[in-house]
C-alpha positions in Angstrom: 15.3 -1.8 29.8 14.0 1.6 30.3 11.6 3.4 27.9 14.3 5.7 26.6 16.5 2.9 25.6 13.6 1.0 24.1 12.6 4.0 22.1 16.1 4.6 20.6 16.5 0.9 19.8 13.0 0.6 18.1 13.8 3.6 16.0 17.1 1.9 14.8 15.2 -1.1 13.9 12.5 0.7 12.0 15.0 3.0 10.0 17.1 -0.1 9.1 13.9 -1.9 7.8 13.2 1.3 5.8 16.7 1.1 4.3 16.5 -2.6 3.6 13.2 -4.6 3.5 14.9 -7.9 4.6 15.6 -6.3 8.0 11.8 -6.0 8.7 10.7 -8.0 11.7 7.8 -8.2 14.2 8.4 -6.8 17.6 6.1 -6.8 20.5 6.8 -4.3 23.3 4.7 -2.4 25.8 5.3 1.3 26.0 3.7 4.4 27.5 1.3 6.2 25.0 3.5 9.3 24.8 6.4 7.2 23.9 4.4 5.5 21.1 3.4 8.7 19.8 6.9 10.1 19.7 8.0 7.0 17.8 5.2 7.3 15.3 6.1 11.1 14.8 9.7 10.2 14.3 9.0 7.4 11.8 6.6 9.7 9.9 9.1 12.6 9.7 11.9 10.2 8.7 9.9 8.6 5.8 8.4 11.9 4.6 12.0 13.2 4.4 13.0 10.3 2.3 10.1 10.4 0.0 10.5 14.1 -0.5 14.1 13.5 -1.5 13.0 10.6 -3.8 10.4 12.5 -5.8 12.6 15.5 -6.3 14.5 13.9 -9.0 14.3 15.8 -12.2 12.2 14.0 -14.9 10.7 14.6 -18.2 6.9 14.4 -18.5 7.0 10.8 -19.7 9.1 9.5 -16.7 8.1 8.4 -13.4 9.6 6.5 -10.4 9.9 2.8 -10.3 8.9 1.8 -6.7 8.6 -2.0 -5.8 5.9 -2.8 -3.4 8.4 -4.6 -1.2 10.6 -1.5 -0.8 9.6 1.4 1.4 10.9 4.1 -1.0 11.7 4.3 -4.8 15.3 4.5 -5.9 14.9 4.5 -9.6 12.8 5.7 -12.5 11.4 4.3 -15.8 9.7 5.5 -18.8 5.8 5.3 -18.7 3.6 5.9 -21.8 0.2 6.4 -20.1 -1.0 10.1 -21.0 -3.6 10.2 -18.4 -1.1 10.4 -15.6 0.7 13.4 -17.2 -2.0 15.8 -16.3 -2.0 15.2 -12.6 0.9 17.5 -11.5 1.3 20.9 -9.9 -1.8 22.7 -9.0 -4.1 19.8 -10.5 -2.6 17.3 -8.0 -2.6 19.7 -5.1 -6.2 20.8 -5.7 -7.5 17.6 -6.8 -9.7 16.7 -3.8 -10.9 20.3 -3.2 -12.2 20.6 -6.7 -14.2 17.3 -6.4 -14.9 16.2 -2.7 -18.3 17.9 -2.5 -19.7 17.0 -5.8 -22.6 14.7 -6.1 -20.6 12.4 -8.3 -17.8 12.0 -5.7 -20.2 11.6 -2.8 -22.2 9.0 -4.6 -19.0 7.0 -5.5 -17.9 7.1 -2.0 -21.4 5.6 -0.8 -21.3 2.8 -3.3 -17.7 1.9 -2.9 -17.9 1.7 0.8 -20.9 -0.5 0.5 -19.0 -2.8 -1.8 -16.2 -3.2 0.6 -18.4 -3.4 3.7 -18.4 -7.3 3.9 -14.6 -7.6 3.9 -12.9 -8.4 7.2 -9.8 -6.6 8.7 -6.6 -8.0 7.2 -8.0 -8.0 3.7 -5.3 -6.9 1.2 -6.1 -4.2 -1.4 -4.3 -2.8 -4.3 -5.7 0.8 -5.0 -4.5 1.7 -8.4 -4.7 4.5 -9.2 -4.8 5.7 -5.6 -4.6 9.3 -6.7 -4.4 11.6 -3.7 -5.4 8.9 -1.3 -9.0 9.3 -1.4 -9.8 5.9 0.2 -6.9 5.5 2.5 -9.0 6.6 5.5 -11.7 4.1 4.6 -9.2 1.3 4.3 -7.5 2.2 7.6 -10.9 2.2 9.4 -11.6 -1.1 8.0 -8.3 -2.6 9.1 -7.2 -3.3 5.5 -3.6 -3.7 4.3 -3.1 -1.6 1.2 -0.7 -1.2 -1.7 -1.3 2.3 -2.9 -0.2 2.7 -6.6 -0.2 5.6 -9.0 1.9 6.7 -11.9 1.9 10.5 -10.8 4.5 11.1 -8.3 2.8 14.4 -7.1 -0.5 12.6 -6.7 1.4 10.1 -4.7 3.0 12.8 -2.4 -0.7 13.9 -1.5 -1.5 10.2 -0.7 1.4 9.5 1.3 0.6 12.6 3.5 -2.8 11.2 4.2 -2.3 7.5 4.8 -0.6 5.3 7.4 3.1 5.1 7.0 3.2 1.9 9.0 0.6 -0.4 7.3 0.6 0.8 3.6 3.1 0.4 0.8 3.2 3.4 -1.5 4.2 2.3 -5.1 4.8 4.2 -8.2 3.6 1.9 -10.7 1.5 1.2 -14.0 -2.0 -0.3 -13.8 -1.3 -2.3 -17.0 2.0 -3.6 -15.8 2.2 -3.4 -12.0 5.2 -5.8 -11.6 3.5 -7.4 -8.6 3.3 -11.1 -8.1 0.3 -13.1 -9.1 -2.7 -13.2 -6.6 -0.9 -10.7 -4.3 -4.0 -9.0 -3.1 -7.6 -9.8 -2.3 -9.1 -6.9 -3.9 -8.1 -4.5 -6.7 -9.7 -1.0 -6.8 -9.5 1.0 -10.1 -11.5 4.2 -9.7 -11.6 6.8 -12.4 -9.0 5.2 -14.6 -11.0 3.1 -17.2 -11.3 5.9 -19.8 -7.4 6.4 -19.9 -6.4 2.7 -20.4 -7.1 -0.2 -22.7 -9.4 -2.7 -21.0 -7.5 -5.5 -22.5 -4.3 -4.6 -20.7 -5.9 -3.2 -17.4 -8.3 -5.9 -16.6 -6.0 -8.7 -17.6 -3.4 -7.2 -15.2 -6.0 -6.8 -12.4 -7.3 -10.4 -12.8 -3.7 -11.5 -12.5 -2.7 -9.7 -9.3 -6.2 -9.9 -7.4 -7.5 -13.1 -5.8 -11.2 -12.3 -5.3 -12.6 -9.1 -6.2 -12.0 -6.1 -8.6 -14.1 -2.8 -8.2 -13.9 -0.1 -11.0 -15.8 2.7 -12.5 -16.6 3.0 -16.1 -18.8 5.0 -18.4 -20.6 2.3 -20.4 -22.3 4.3 -23.2 -23.0 7.9 -24.3 -19.4 9.0 -24.5 -16.4 8.7 -27.0 -14.4 6.8 -24.3 -17.3 4.6 -23.1 -16.4 1.0 -22.0 -19.4 -1.0 -23.1 -20.5 -4.1 -21.2 -19.6 -6.2 -24.3 -16.0 -4.8 -24.1 -15.7 -5.4 -20.3 -17.2 -8.9 -20.3 -15.1 -9.8 -23.3 -12.0 -9.2 -21.2 -13.1 -11.3 -18.1 -11.6 -14.8 -17.9 -13.0 -16.7 -14.9 -14.6 -13.5 -13.5 -17.9 -12.1 -13.7 -19.8 -8.9 -12.8 -21.6 -9.5 -9.5 -22.6 -5.9 -8.6 -23.2 -2.9 -10.9 -24.6 0.4 -9.7 -25.1 3.6 -11.7 -24.9 7.0 -10.0 -28.2 8.6 -9.3 -27.0 11.8 -11.1 -25.5 9.9 -14.0 -26.7 6.3 -14.8 -24.4 5.9 -17.6 -21.4 6.1 -15.2 -21.3 2.9 -13.3 -19.4 1.4 -10.2 -18.9 -2.1 -11.1 -17.7 -5.1 -9.1 -16.4 -8.4 -10.7 -15.5 -11.6 -8.6 -13.6 -14.6 -9.5 -15.8 -17.5 -10.6 -13.2 -20.1 -11.4 -12.4 -21.0 -7.7 
């Protein structure tokens, strides 16, 4: 079989898998580098076109897409009540990174989170919720992680989808307090810059359900109307405990916290 025929057949298989998750399969072939690049470009263009079509559904501010982790693209929508996600659209979404990425807080978070993930091996499964614009997708890819990137904001998800791998990652529109994911589906759950917007009772309960080993999140623990105190956090942990906790040099009340399972 020549490379041109293999390329055509591979693209047909990949596109069928995009349409129907039950059609996914593992294929091992040896192809020239230029052919591989052509296939990757075709797949990315195809998926970008589908996500663009999917997210252009007209919605009220209280609605978002429902997108199962097992499906490559979201076919339906449902109502959400989280007010935090409603602000992240338009210019706020498109300019989110540029406004923050050079700030001391952003850089310090990056350093701490990179360190907290550094002991994990390739193949580790991660739920990043909310993934926002895909801030950590490059780190995950460099680490060899398999990722479910979840967010309630469809416009933030468009930014993330443009950054991340279209082969390794699942991009999911979903609710951190009700992910619809199976129990123990990932090794690690990442919840960065979300604690002020959600009830710890709902959010931490859900993350303890879907994660097998570790949860990493940020929280302001004092000196703020939306502070999440250690008593509040610890009160919601069941079979989990705080194992690492680091404040930012520029703001010690704002913490990056890692909890790990202690009940086996």
